[in-house]
N, C-alpha and C positions, 0 to 999 in steps of 0.2 A: 293302193289302199293305205294311206298314211295312218299308222298307229300312233296315237298321242301318248297313251300309257296303258299299262296293265294293272289290274287290281283284283285280288282274290280269284284268280283264274279266269277273269273276264278281260276281253280286249276292248278298249275304248278307241274308236277310230272314226274316220270319215272316208267317203269314197272320193277318188280322184276326180270323178266327173259327177258333181252334185247338181247338174242341170245348167242350162243357159237361159237366163242368168241363174246363178246358184240359188238354192233355197235359202231361207233365213238360217243363221248359224244353228247347228245342231250336232249331236254326236251319236254315233251308233255304238251299241254294246252287244258283244257276242261271246258266247261260251257255253259249252255243254249242250249244243243243239238248240239253244235259246237265243232270241234276238230282241233288241229293243232300240228305239230311237227316241232321243230326248231333245226337245227344243231348249235353246239357251236364252232366248229372248222372245217376247218381252219379259217373260219369267220362265224359270225352269219348270218344264212339265213333260209328261210322257206323251209322245206323239203316237207311238205304236209299241206293242209288246206281244211276243209270241213265246210262251213257255215259262216266263218268269211268274212266280207267285207274288202276292201283295207284299210280303215281307222282303223278298229280294228286290222288288221295285223300290221299296222305301230305302233300302241300302244304296241302290244305284242312284237315286235322287240325292242322297246325302253325299255320295262320292262326287257326283257331278257338281253339286253346290260347292263343295270344298275345293274343287279343281277348275271352277268356271273360268277364272282368269287365264290359267294355263291353256285350257281348251280354246278359248276365244283368241288368244295370241297365236296358237298353232293354226287355227282357221284362217285368220287374217294374213299370217305369214305365207300360208300355202296358196290361198286364193287371191291375195293382193287387194282385198277390199276393206 
């Protein structure tokens, strides 16, 4: 489970096996018993969320937006696509 970065006690990561073929680029966020999945394309959006409130999701979307290039680079480096 490659961790791309950590921010405010949350882990931003993707699974080693994201399916065959892999799903579109996205990032998982986990911390404090809460989980979310955020699509990176065609635009940044929440795919799933369990336990995060709207304010926390807004912050997550901001963090993902600010780090989108880093996340996409890590995704393509890892999956080679």
